[in-house]
ROMARMI-283279 format. One record per residue (C-alpha): chain; x, y, z; residue number from 1. Coordinates in Angstrom, 1 decimal, padded with zeros to 4 digits, always signed. Example, Ala and Ser with C-alpha at 12.3 -4.5 7.8 and 13.67 -1.06 7.14 Angstrom:
// ROMARMI-283279
REC  chaine       u       v       w  num
REC       A  +012.3  -004.5  +007.8    1
REC       A  +013.7  -001.1  +007.1    2
END
This chain:
// ROMARMI-283279
REC  chaine       u       v       w  num
REC       A  +122.2  +027.6  +102.8    1
REC       A  +124.3  +028.3  +105.9    2
REC       A  +125.0  +031.8  +104.5    3
REC       A  +121.3  +032.5  +104.0    4
REC       A  +120.5  +031.4  +107.5    5
REC       A  +123.2  +033.7  +108.9    6
REC       A  +121.9  +036.6  +106.8    7
REC       A  +118.3  +036.0  +108.0    8
REC       A  +119.6  +035.9  +111.6    9
REC       A  +121.5  +039.1  +111.0   10
REC       A  +118.4  +040.9  +109.7   11
REC       A  +116.4  +039.6  +112.6   12
REC       A  +119.0  +041.0  +115.0   13
REC       A  +119.0  +044.4  +113.3   14
REC       A  +115.2  +044.5  +113.5   15
REC       A  +115.2  +043.5  +117.2   16
REC       A  +117.9  +046.0  +118.2   17
REC       A  +116.2  +048.7  +116.1   18
REC       A  +112.8  +048.0  +117.8   19
REC       A  +114.5  +048.0  +121.2   20
REC       A  +116.2  +051.3  +120.4   21
REC       A  +112.9  +052.8  +119.2   22
REC       A  +111.2  +051.6  +122.4   23
REC       A  +114.0  +053.1  +124.5   24
REC       A  +113.7  +056.4  +122.7   25
REC       A  +109.9  +056.6  +122.5   26
REC       A  +110.1  +060.0  +124.0   27
REC       A  +112.9  +062.2  +122.7   28
REC       A  +114.7  +064.8  +124.7   29
REC       A  +112.2  +067.5  +123.8   30
REC       A  +109.7  +065.7  +126.2   31
REC       A  +112.1  +065.2  +129.1   32
REC       A  +113.2  +067.8  +131.6   33
REC       A  +116.7  +067.1  +132.9   34
REC       A  +118.4  +068.6  +135.9   35
REC       A  +121.1  +067.7  +138.4   36
REC       A  +121.3  +067.6  +142.2   37
REC       A  +124.7  +067.8  +144.0   38
REC       A  +123.5  +065.7  +146.9   39
REC       A  +121.5  +062.6  +147.1   40
REC       A  +117.7  +062.9  +147.8   41
REC       A  +117.0  +060.9  +151.0   42
REC       A  +113.3  +060.5  +150.7   43
REC       A  +110.3  +061.1  +148.4   44
REC       A  +107.9  +061.3  +151.4   45
REC       A  +106.4  +064.8  +151.6   46
REC       A  +106.3  +064.6  +155.4   47
REC       A  +110.1  +064.8  +155.4   48
REC       A  +110.5  +067.4  +152.7   49
REC       A  +112.7  +069.8  +154.8   50
REC       A  +115.3  +070.7  +152.2   51
REC       A  +115.0  +072.3  +148.8   52
REC       A  +116.1  +069.3  +146.8   53
REC       A  +113.4  +067.2  +148.4   54
REC       A  +110.8  +070.0  +148.1   55
REC       A  +111.6  +070.2  +144.3   56
REC       A  +110.8  +066.5  +143.8   57
REC       A  +107.8  +066.3  +146.1   58
REC       A  +106.3  +069.3  +144.3   59
REC       A  +106.1  +067.2  +141.2   60
REC       A  +104.5  +064.3  +143.0   61
REC       A  +102.2  +065.7  +145.6   62
REC       A  +099.6  +068.5  +146.2   63
REC       A  +098.0  +070.1  +149.2   64
REC       A  +094.9  +072.2  +149.9   65
REC       A  +096.5  +075.4  +148.6   66
REC       A  +099.6  +076.4  +146.6   67
REC       A  +101.8  +079.5  +146.0   68
REC       A  +102.1  +081.1  +142.6   69
REC       A  +105.3  +082.8  +141.5   70
REC       A  +104.1  +086.1  +143.0   71
REC       A  +103.9  +084.3  +146.4   72
REC       A  +100.1  +084.6  +146.4   73
REC       A  +098.1  +081.7  +148.0   74
REC       A  +095.9  +080.2  +145.3   75
REC       A  +093.6  +077.1  +145.1   76
REC       A  +095.1  +073.7  +144.7   77
REC       A  +093.0  +070.6  +145.8   78
REC       A  +090.8  +073.1  +147.7   79
REC       A  +089.0  +075.1  +145.0   80
REC       A  +087.8  +077.7  +147.6   81
REC       A  +087.9  +078.4  +151.3   82
REC       A  +086.4  +080.7  +153.9   83
REC       A  +088.0  +082.1  +157.0   84
REC       A  +085.9  +083.3  +160.0   85
REC       A  +086.1  +087.0  +161.1   86
REC       A  +088.0  +086.1  +164.2   87
REC       A  +090.6  +084.3  +162.1   88
REC       A  +090.2  +081.0  +164.0   89
REC       A  +088.1  +078.8  +161.6   90
REC       A  +089.1  +077.7  +158.1   91
REC       A  +086.7  +075.8  +155.9   92
REC       A  +088.1  +074.2  +152.6   93
REC       A  +085.9  +073.0  +149.8   94
REC       A  +087.8  +070.3  +147.8   95
REC       A  +087.7  +069.7  +144.1   96
REC       A  +085.8  +066.5  +143.1   97
REC       A  +088.1  +065.5  +140.2   98
REC       A  +091.4  +064.9  +142.0   99
REC       A  +092.8  +061.4  +141.8  100
REC       A  +095.8  +059.6  +143.3  101
REC       A  +098.3  +058.2  +140.9  102
REC       A  +097.3  +054.8  +139.4  103
REC       A  +098.5  +051.9  +141.5  104
REC       A  +097.6  +048.2  +142.1  105
REC       A  +096.7  +049.1  +145.7  106
REC       A  +093.5  +050.8  +144.3  107
REC       A  +092.8  +047.8  +142.0  108
REC       A  +094.3  +046.7  +138.7  109
REC       A  +095.5  +049.8  +136.8  110
REC       A  +093.2  +051.9  +138.9  111
REC       A  +093.0  +054.9  +141.2  112
REC       A  +090.6  +056.7  +143.5  113
REC       A  +089.4  +060.2  +144.1  114
REC       A  +090.8  +062.3  +147.0  115
REC       A  +088.3  +063.1  +149.7  116
REC       A  +088.5  +065.2  +152.9  117
REC       A  +089.2  +062.1  +155.0  118
REC       A  +092.5  +061.8  +153.2  119
REC       A  +093.6  +065.2  +154.5  120
REC       A  +092.4  +064.3  +158.0  121
REC       A  +094.7  +061.2  +157.8  122
REC       A  +097.6  +063.1  +156.3  123
REC       A  +097.5  +065.8  +159.0  124
REC       A  +097.2  +063.2  +161.7  125
REC       A  +100.2  +061.4  +160.3  126
REC       A  +102.2  +064.7  +160.3  127
REC       A  +101.5  +065.0  +164.1  128
REC       A  +102.2  +061.3  +164.8  129
REC       A  +105.2  +061.1  +167.1  130
REC       A  +106.1  +057.7  +165.7  131
REC       A  +106.4  +059.2  +162.2  132
REC       A  +108.6  +062.0  +163.7  133
REC       A  +108.1  +064.4  +160.7  134
REC       A  +110.3  +067.5  +160.9  135
REC       A  +107.2  +069.3  +159.5  136
REC       A  +105.1  +068.8  +162.6  137
REC       A  +105.7  +072.5  +163.6  138
REC       A  +103.5  +073.8  +160.7  139
REC       A  +100.4  +072.7  +162.7  140
REC       A  +101.6  +074.3  +165.9  141
REC       A  +098.7  +076.8  +165.8  142
REC       A  +096.1  +074.2  +165.0  143
REC       A  +093.6  +073.1  +167.7  144
REC       A  +091.7  +070.6  +165.6  145
REC       A  +090.8  +069.5  +162.1  146
REC       A  +088.1  +067.3  +160.6  147
REC       A  +086.5  +066.1  +157.4  148
REC       A  +082.9  +067.3  +157.9  149
REC       A  +081.8  +065.7  +154.6  150
REC       A  +083.5  +064.0  +151.7  151
REC       A  +084.7  +067.2  +150.2  152
REC       A  +084.7  +069.7  +153.1  153
REC       A  +087.7  +069.9  +155.4  154
REC       A  +087.8  +072.3  +158.4  155
REC       A  +090.7  +073.6  +160.6  156
REC       A  +090.3  +075.3  +163.9  157
REC       A  +093.2  +077.4  +165.2  158
REC       A  +094.2  +077.9  +168.9  159
REC       A  +094.6  +081.6  +168.2  160
REC       A  +094.7  +083.8  +165.1  161
REC       A  +097.8  +083.4  +162.9  162
REC       A  +097.5  +085.4  +159.7  163
REC       A  +100.3  +083.6  +157.8  164
REC       A  +098.6  +080.2  +158.3  165
REC       A  +097.4  +079.8  +154.7  166
REC       A  +101.1  +080.3  +153.6  167
REC       A  +102.1  +077.5  +156.0  168
REC       A  +099.6  +075.2  +154.3  169
REC       A  +101.4  +075.6  +151.0  170
REC       A  +104.4  +073.7  +152.4  171
REC       A  +104.9  +070.2  +151.0  172
REC       A  +104.6  +068.8  +154.5  173
REC       A  +100.9  +069.4  +154.2  174
REC       A  +100.5  +067.3  +151.1  175
REC       A  +097.7  +064.7  +150.9  176
REC       A  +098.8  +061.0  +150.9  177
REC       A  +096.7  +057.8  +150.6  178
REC       A  +096.3  +055.7  +153.8  179
REC       A  +096.4  +052.5  +151.7  180
REC       A  +099.9  +053.3  +150.5  181
REC       A  +101.2  +054.0  +154.0  182
REC       A  +099.6  +050.9  +155.5  183
REC       A  +101.1  +048.8  +152.7  184
REC       A  +104.6  +050.3  +152.3  185
REC       A  +105.2  +051.6  +155.8  186
REC       A  +108.7  +053.2  +156.0  187
REC       A  +109.4  +052.2  +152.4  188
REC       A  +106.8  +054.8  +151.2  189
REC       A  +109.9  +057.0  +151.0  190
REC       A  +110.8  +055.1  +147.8  191
REC       A  +107.3  +054.2  +146.7  192
REC       A  +105.5  +057.5  +146.7  193
REC       A  +101.9  +057.8  +145.6  194
REC       A  +100.5  +061.3  +145.3  195
REC       A  +098.3  +063.4  +143.1  196
REC       A  +100.9  +065.6  +141.3  197
REC       A  +101.6  +066.3  +137.6  198
REC       A  +104.2  +063.5  +137.6  199
REC       A  +104.2  +060.0  +139.1  200
REC       A  +107.1  +058.0  +140.4  201
REC       A  +108.9  +055.7  +137.9  202
REC       A  +112.5  +054.9  +138.9  203
REC       A  +115.0  +055.7  +141.6  204
REC       A  +118.6  +054.5  +141.8  205
REC       A  +119.9  +056.4  +144.8  206
REC       A  +122.8  +058.7  +144.1  207
REC       A  +122.5  +057.9  +140.4  208
REC       A  +119.2  +058.7  +138.8  209
REC       A  +115.6  +059.5  +139.6  210
REC       A  +112.9  +059.4  +136.9  211
REC       A  +109.3  +060.7  +137.1  212
REC       A  +106.7  +060.2  +134.4  213
REC       A  +103.7  +062.2  +133.3  214
REC       A  +100.5  +061.8  +135.2  215
REC       A  +097.8  +061.5  +132.5  216
REC       A  +095.1  +062.0  +135.0  217
REC       A  +096.4  +065.3  +136.5  218
REC       A  +093.5  +067.6  +137.2  219
REC       A  +094.9  +071.0  +136.1  220
REC       A  +094.4  +072.4  +132.6  221
REC       A  +096.0  +075.3  +130.8  222
REC       A  +094.0  +078.3  +129.6  223
REC       A  +093.2  +076.5  +126.3  224
REC       A  +091.8  +073.5  +128.2  225
REC       A  +094.8  +071.3  +127.5  226
REC       A  +095.6  +068.9  +130.4  227
REC       A  +098.9  +069.5  +132.2  228
REC       A  +101.8  +068.7  +132.3  229
REC       A  +103.2  +069.1  +128.8  230
REC       A  +106.4  +067.1  +129.5  231
REC       A  +106.5  +063.3  +129.4  232
REC       A  +109.1  +062.9  +132.0  233
REC       A  +111.6  +064.4  +134.5  234
REC       A  +115.1  +063.0  +134.8  235
REC       A  +117.3  +063.9  +137.7  236
REC       A  +121.0  +063.0  +138.0  237
REC       A  +123.3  +063.3  +141.0  238
REC       A  +126.6  +064.7  +139.9  239
REC       A  +128.3  +066.0  +143.1  240
REC       A  +130.8  +068.2  +141.2  241
REC       A  +129.4  +071.6  +140.3  242
REC       A  +132.0  +072.2  +137.5  243
REC       A  +130.9  +068.9  +135.9  244
REC       A  +127.3  +070.0  +136.2  245
REC       A  +128.1  +073.3  +134.5  246
REC       A  +129.8  +071.5  +131.6  247
REC       A  +126.9  +069.1  +131.2  248
REC       A  +124.6  +072.1  +131.0  249
REC       A  +126.8  +074.0  +128.5  250
REC       A  +126.9  +070.8  +126.3  251
REC       A  +123.1  +070.6  +126.3  252
REC       A  +122.8  +067.5  +128.5  253
REC       A  +120.9  +069.4  +131.2  254
REC       A  +118.1  +071.8  +130.6  255
REC       A  +118.4  +073.8  +133.8  256
REC       A  +121.1  +075.2  +136.1  257
REC       A  +120.1  +076.6  +139.4  258
REC       A  +122.2  +079.4  +141.0  259
REC       A  +125.9  +079.7  +140.4  260
REC       A  +129.2  +078.5  +141.8  261
REC       A  +132.5  +080.3  +142.2  262
REC       A  +134.2  +077.6  +140.0  263
REC       A  +132.4  +078.9  +136.9  264
REC       A  +130.8  +082.3  +137.8  265
REC       A  +133.3  +084.4  +135.9  266
REC       A  +133.0  +082.2  +132.8  267
REC       A  +129.2  +082.5  +132.8  268
REC       A  +128.7  +086.1  +134.1  269
REC       A  +130.3  +089.5  +133.7  270
REC       A  +131.5  +091.4  +136.8  271
REC       A  +128.1  +093.2  +136.8  272
REC       A  +126.1  +090.0  +136.8  273
REC       A  +125.1  +089.9  +133.2  274
REC       A  +125.3  +086.8  +131.0  275
REC       A  +128.6  +086.6  +129.0  276
REC       A  +128.0  +087.5  +125.4  277
REC       A  +129.3  +084.2  +124.1  278
REC       A  +126.3  +082.4  +125.8  279
REC       A  +123.6  +084.9  +124.8  280
REC       A  +122.4  +082.9  +121.8  281
REC       A  +122.1  +079.6  +123.7  282
REC       A  +121.1  +080.4  +127.3  283
REC       A  +118.3  +082.3  +129.0  284
REC       A  +119.0  +083.8  +132.4  285
REC       A  +116.3  +084.7  +134.9  286
REC       A  +116.6  +086.5  +138.2  287
REC       A  +114.4  +087.1  +141.2  288
REC       A  +114.7  +088.4  +144.8  289
REC       A  +115.3  +085.3  +147.0  290
REC       A  +113.9  +085.2  +150.5  291
REC       A  +117.3  +084.6  +152.0  292
REC       A  +119.2  +087.1  +154.2  293
REC       A  +122.9  +086.4  +154.6  294
REC       A  +124.4  +088.0  +157.7  295
REC       A  +126.9  +087.9  +160.5  296
REC       A  +125.3  +087.1  +163.9  297
REC       A  +126.6  +088.2  +167.2  298
REC       A  +126.1  +086.0  +170.3  299
REC       A  +124.9  +088.6  +172.8  300
REC       A  +125.8  +086.3  +175.8  301
REC       A  +129.4  +085.9  +174.6  302
REC       A  +132.2  +086.1  +177.1  303
REC       A  +134.2  +088.4  +174.8  304
REC       A  +133.7  +092.0  +175.8  305
REC       A  +134.0  +093.1  +172.1  306
REC       A  +130.9  +091.2  +171.1  307
REC       A  +129.0  +092.8  +174.0  308
REC       A  +129.9  +096.3  +172.8  309
REC       A  +127.1  +098.1  +170.9  310
REC       A  +129.7  +100.5  +169.5  311
REC       A  +131.7  +097.7  +167.9  312
REC       A  +128.6  +096.0  +166.6  313
REC       A  +127.6  +099.3  +164.9  314
REC       A  +131.1  +099.8  +163.7  315
REC       A  +130.9  +096.4  +162.0  316
REC       A  +127.7  +097.5  +160.3  317
REC       A  +129.1  +100.8  +159.1  318
REC       A  +132.7  +099.6  +158.4  319
REC       A  +132.7  +097.9  +155.0  320
REC       A  +131.2  +098.6  +151.6  321
REC       A  +128.5  +096.0  +150.9  322
REC       A  +127.9  +097.3  +147.4  323
REC       A  +131.5  +096.8  +146.5  324
REC       A  +131.4  +093.3  +148.1  325
REC       A  +128.5  +092.3  +146.0  326
REC       A  +130.0  +093.7  +142.8  327
REC       A  +133.4  +092.1  +143.1  328
REC       A  +132.9  +089.0  +145.1  329
REC       A  +129.5  +087.9  +143.8  330
REC       A  +129.4  +089.3  +140.3  331
REC       A  +126.5  +091.6  +141.2  332
REC       A  +124.3  +088.7  +142.4  333
REC       A  +122.2  +090.0  +145.4  334
REC       A  +121.3  +093.3  +146.9  335
REC       A  +123.4  +095.0  +149.6  336
REC       A  +121.5  +094.6  +152.9  337
REC       A  +121.1  +098.2  +153.9  338
REC       A  +117.5  +098.0  +155.1  339
REC       A  +117.4  +095.6  +158.0  340
REC       A  +116.9  +091.8  +158.3  341
REC       A  +113.7  +091.4  +156.3  342
REC       A  +114.7  +090.6  +152.7  343
REC       A  +113.6  +092.1  +149.4  344
REC       A  +110.8  +090.1  +147.9  345
REC       A  +108.4  +090.4  +150.8  346
REC       A  +105.7  +093.1  +150.9  347
REC       A  +106.8  +094.1  +154.4  348
REC       A  +110.4  +094.8  +153.2  349
REC       A  +111.7  +097.7  +155.3  350
REC       A  +112.5  +100.9  +153.4  351
REC       A  +114.2  +102.4  +156.5  352
REC       A  +117.7  +103.9  +156.0  353
REC       A  +119.9  +101.3  +157.7  354
REC       A  +123.6  +101.0  +158.1  355
REC       A  +125.2  +102.4  +155.0  356
REC       A  +129.0  +102.5  +154.3  357
REC       A  +130.4  +105.1  +156.6  358
REC       A  +134.1  +104.2  +157.4  359
REC       A  +134.8  +107.4  +159.3  360
REC       A  +131.8  +106.9  +161.5  361
REC       A  +132.9  +103.3  +162.1  362
REC       A  +136.4  +104.4  +163.0  363
REC       A  +135.0  +107.0  +165.5  364
REC       A  +132.9  +104.2  +167.2  365
REC       A  +136.0  +102.0  +167.5  366
REC       A  +138.0  +104.8  +169.0  367
REC       A  +135.2  +105.6  +171.4  368
REC       A  +135.1  +101.9  +172.4  369
REC       A  +138.9  +102.0  +173.1  370
REC       A  +138.6  +105.1  +175.2  371
REC       A  +135.7  +103.8  +177.1  372
REC       A  +137.0  +100.3  +177.8  373
REC       A  +140.7  +100.9  +178.0  374
REC       A  +141.2  +098.1  +175.4  375
REC       A  +143.5  +099.6  +172.8  376
REC       A  +143.7  +096.5  +170.7  377
REC       A  +140.1  +095.2  +170.3  378
REC       A  +139.9  +091.9  +168.4  379
REC       A  +137.0  +089.8  +167.2  380
REC       A  +136.7  +086.4  +165.5  381
REC       A  +134.3  +085.7  +162.7  382
REC       A  +133.5  +082.0  +162.2  383
REC       A  +132.4  +080.8  +158.8  384
REC       A  +132.5  +077.8  +156.5  385
REC       A  +134.7  +077.7  +153.4  386
REC       A  +131.9  +078.7  +151.0  387
REC       A  +131.8  +082.2  +152.5  388
REC       A  +135.5  +082.6  +153.3  389
REC       A  +136.0  +085.3  +150.6  390
REC       A  +133.3  +087.5  +152.1  391
REC       A  +134.6  +087.2  +155.6  392
REC       A  +138.2  +087.9  +154.5  393
REC       A  +137.0  +091.0  +152.7  394
REC       A  +135.3  +092.2  +155.9  395
REC       A  +138.5  +091.4  +157.8  396
REC       A  +140.6  +093.6  +155.5  397
REC       A  +138.2  +096.5  +155.6  398
REC       A  +137.8  +096.5  +159.4  399
REC       A  +141.5  +096.2  +160.0  400
REC       A  +142.0  +099.4  +158.0  401
REC       A  +139.9  +101.4  +160.6  402
REC       A  +141.4  +099.8  +163.7  403
REC       A  +139.5  +096.6  +164.5  404
REC       A  +141.5  +093.4  +164.4  405
REC       A  +139.6  +090.5  +162.9  406
REC       A  +140.4  +086.8  +162.8  407
REC       A  +138.6  +084.5  +160.4  408
REC       A  +137.9  +081.0  +161.7  409
REC       A  +137.0  +078.4  +159.0  410
REC       A  +134.9  +075.5  +160.2  411
REC       A  +133.2  +072.6  +158.5  412
REC       A  +129.5  +073.5  +157.8  413
REC       A  +128.2  +070.9  +160.3  414
REC       A  +130.6  +072.1  +163.0  415
REC       A  +129.6  +075.7  +162.4  416
REC       A  +125.9  +074.8  +162.8  417
REC       A  +126.5  +072.9  +166.0  418
REC       A  +128.7  +075.4  +167.7  419
REC       A  +126.4  +078.3  +166.6  420
REC       A  +123.4  +076.5  +168.2  421
REC       A  +125.3  +075.9  +171.4  422
REC       A  +126.5  +079.5  +171.9  423
REC       A  +130.2  +078.6  +171.3  424
REC       A  +130.8  +081.3  +168.6  425
REC       A  +130.9  +085.0  +169.4  426
REC       A  +130.4  +086.1  +165.8  427
REC       A  +129.3  +083.7  +163.0  428
REC       A  +128.3  +083.8  +159.4  429
REC       A  +124.6  +082.8  +159.0  430
REC       A  +121.8  +082.8  +156.5  431
REC       A  +118.0  +082.6  +157.0  432
REC       A  +115.9  +081.3  +154.1  433
REC       A  +112.1  +081.7  +154.4  434
REC       A  +110.0  +078.6  +155.0  435
REC       A  +106.9  +080.6  +154.0  436
REC       A  +106.5  +084.1  +152.5  437
REC       A  +105.8  +086.2  +155.6  438
REC       A  +108.2  +088.4  +157.6  439
REC       A  +107.0  +086.6  +160.7  440
REC       A  +109.3  +083.8  +159.5  441
REC       A  +112.3  +086.2  +159.9  442
REC       A  +111.3  +088.0  +163.1  443
REC       A  +110.3  +085.1  +165.2  444
REC       A  +113.9  +084.0  +165.4  445
REC       A  +114.6  +087.1  +167.6  446
REC       A  +111.9  +086.4  +170.1  447
REC       A  +113.4  +085.7  +173.5  448
REC       A  +111.4  +082.5  +173.9  449
REC       A  +113.3  +081.0  +171.0  450
REC       A  +116.8  +081.1  +172.5  451
REC       A  +119.1  +078.4  +171.1  452
REC       A  +119.8  +075.6  +171.5  453
REC       A  +116.1  +075.0  +171.9  454
REC       A  +115.2  +077.5  +169.2  455
REC       A  +116.7  +079.5  +166.3  456
REC       A  +117.5  +082.7  +168.3  457
REC       A  +121.3  +082.0  +167.9  458
REC       A  +122.1  +085.6  +168.9  459
REC       A  +120.2  +085.5  +172.2  460
REC       A  +118.8  +088.9  +171.4  461
REC       A  +116.2  +089.9  +174.0  462
REC       A  +114.0  +093.0  +174.0  463
REC       A  +110.7  +093.2  +175.8  464
REC       A  +109.3  +095.8  +173.4  465
REC       A  +110.2  +093.5  +170.5  466
REC       A  +108.5  +090.5  +172.1  467
REC       A  +105.3  +092.5  +172.8  468
REC       A  +105.2  +093.7  +169.2  469
REC       A  +105.7  +090.2  +167.9  470
REC       A  +102.7  +088.9  +170.0  471
REC       A  +100.6  +091.8  +168.6  472
REC       A  +101.7  +091.2  +165.0  473
REC       A  +100.7  +087.5  +164.9  474
REC       A  +097.2  +088.4  +166.0  475
REC       A  +096.8  +091.2  +163.5  476
REC       A  +094.6  +090.0  +160.7  477
REC       A  +094.9  +093.2  +158.6  478
REC       A  +097.9  +092.6  +156.4  479
REC       A  +098.9  +096.3  +156.0  480
REC       A  +098.8  +096.9  +159.8  481
REC       A  +100.7  +093.7  +160.4  482
REC       A  +103.4  +094.8  +157.9  483
REC       A  +103.9  +098.1  +159.7  484
REC       A  +104.4  +096.2  +163.0  485
REC       A  +107.0  +094.0  +161.3  486
REC       A  +108.9  +097.0  +160.0  487
REC       A  +108.9  +098.6  +163.5  488
REC       A  +110.3  +095.3  +164.9  489
REC       A  +112.9  +095.2  +162.3  490
REC       A  +114.0  +098.7  +163.0  491
REC       A  +114.0  +098.1  +166.7  492
REC       A  +116.2  +095.1  +166.4  493
REC       A  +118.7  +096.8  +164.1  494
REC       A  +119.2  +099.6  +166.7  495
REC       A  +120.8  +097.0  +169.0  496
REC       A  +122.7  +095.4  +166.1  497
REC       A  +122.7  +091.7  +167.1  498
REC       A  +123.2  +091.0  +163.4  499
REC       A  +125.2  +092.6  +160.5  500
REC       A  +123.1  +091.9  +157.4  501
REC       A  +125.4  +091.3  +154.4  502
REC       A  +123.0  +091.0  +151.4  503
REC       A  +119.6  +089.9  +150.3  504
REC       A  +120.1  +087.0  +148.0  505
REC       A  +118.9  +086.4  +144.4  506
REC       A  +117.5  +083.4  +142.7  507
REC       A  +119.4  +082.8  +139.4  508
REC       A  +118.1  +080.3  +136.8  509
REC       A  +119.7  +079.4  +133.6  510
REC       A  +117.9  +077.4  +130.9  511
REC       A  +118.4  +076.4  +127.3  512
REC       A  +116.6  +078.7  +124.8  513
REC       A  +114.2  +075.9  +123.7  514
REC       A  +112.6  +075.8  +127.2  515
REC       A  +109.5  +077.8  +128.1  516
REC       A  +107.1  +078.0  +131.0  517
REC       A  +109.5  +077.5  +133.8  518
REC       A  +109.0  +080.7  +135.7  519
REC       A  +110.9  +081.9  +138.8  520
REC       A  +109.9  +082.8  +142.4  521
REC       A  +111.4  +084.3  +145.6  522
REC       A  +111.4  +081.0  +147.5  523
REC       A  +113.1  +079.1  +144.6  524
REC       A  +110.5  +076.4  +144.3  525
REC       A  +110.5  +074.4  +141.0  526
REC       A  +107.2  +074.0  +139.2  527
REC       A  +107.4  +071.9  +136.0  528
REC       A  +103.7  +071.4  +135.1  529
REC       A  +103.8  +074.3  +132.7  530
REC       A  +107.2  +073.7  +131.1  531
REC       A  +107.5  +072.9  +127.4  532
REC       A  +110.5  +072.1  +125.3  533
REC       A  +110.9  +072.4  +121.5  534
REC       A  +113.2  +070.5  +119.2  535
END
């Protein structure tokens, strides 16, 4: 009898564990998108989405008036259409009537409510609220007023025309959030997000795992009328070691690998930037221009006479082979920056002939500087962080061959940023990644009103003609005319050479072969609503 009871209990245990296991694996891996972040995500509140890792998550959770497609065109989102006045000052947005916030008890038991124009009025007011202290407040710098004129019409009035304004509105800062949630959660909204996106919040164990689940009420459909998203969940891990992340991807435990690290680039890519043949059957590789210009910046107010010499700045631009640098140090990832500061991927990319590799000309400029200044041993210091040490040492070797002594100073990334902002570095390694897809985002950092430490003009470049062209450009509504002004500004700045552009970056994405619909774009934003996985 005792044996029979034990046998029955054993069968019950098997059934219970089996049912628990089935419940645990209700959705198999083909319905979950898995990726890794090297650093912890600090918030899920779109008003604080200032870095790429936060933008990626808030993109899945929240929506705004408009959005960017992978071609960087502004397309409808919650606003199904809009009109802009001829003077470029008034914007009127007509909202969809079928957009709902994620289900939550705040809206009633297992309930939700529709988004209305008042929600955008509240969300924009919150963005400007000094008590909230959102780092995205600046996106409304050109806005004079905004208002919900009816339940589904929202208007914005600008102080002056600013043609890139629609692009600004695609930033996650401008997402709509429900007032009820902020009133209830307050500061803890960062870990209790309620949005309208294709996925809703499920679980967050900081520095360990973040899980989002499918929003069954998401308003977008595919071309066949099937409601998006296709995936059931998104799972994000936080492995800090990039080599470990790579191994997890190769073993099939991650679906996606963004960019590449020196620790495994030679294993994954050939010297010419192609996928190694041993991975061709398992992995897909996608590339796109990335709106990121890597450069050396020269502080024009530096005490060192070498940094103040136009001849030496031009010699730096001419003195090393950027194509060779990209090929051998970056496995062909990126485009040598031979056309100014505006990167590839923007319609106003400058086709001018910039500083090509001309070592003899660079040597002549150095010799001319020596003769002019009486300084027969010119010396410069390039400050960088460890990530770009190999590039700076390459420049060091090449410049020393033609008569310019170069020291390379390696600083922690935080120290580099601080000292650069405070004008304590004569030459520094920098990068500028676009916040929105318009060349204004690259050129405004050289306007004299933006001198650091109060602005991003870390070089302290100043040119009255450049400033005047900038003011003209931001009031030019016609895109083609504005692009021509941008190109003229870019050329003008490069004549004085406050920067030595190194390369225009590329977005690299690696996925497993069973994944479709991911896409790629020049601002490296992650859109998962169209992604599908097969067994």
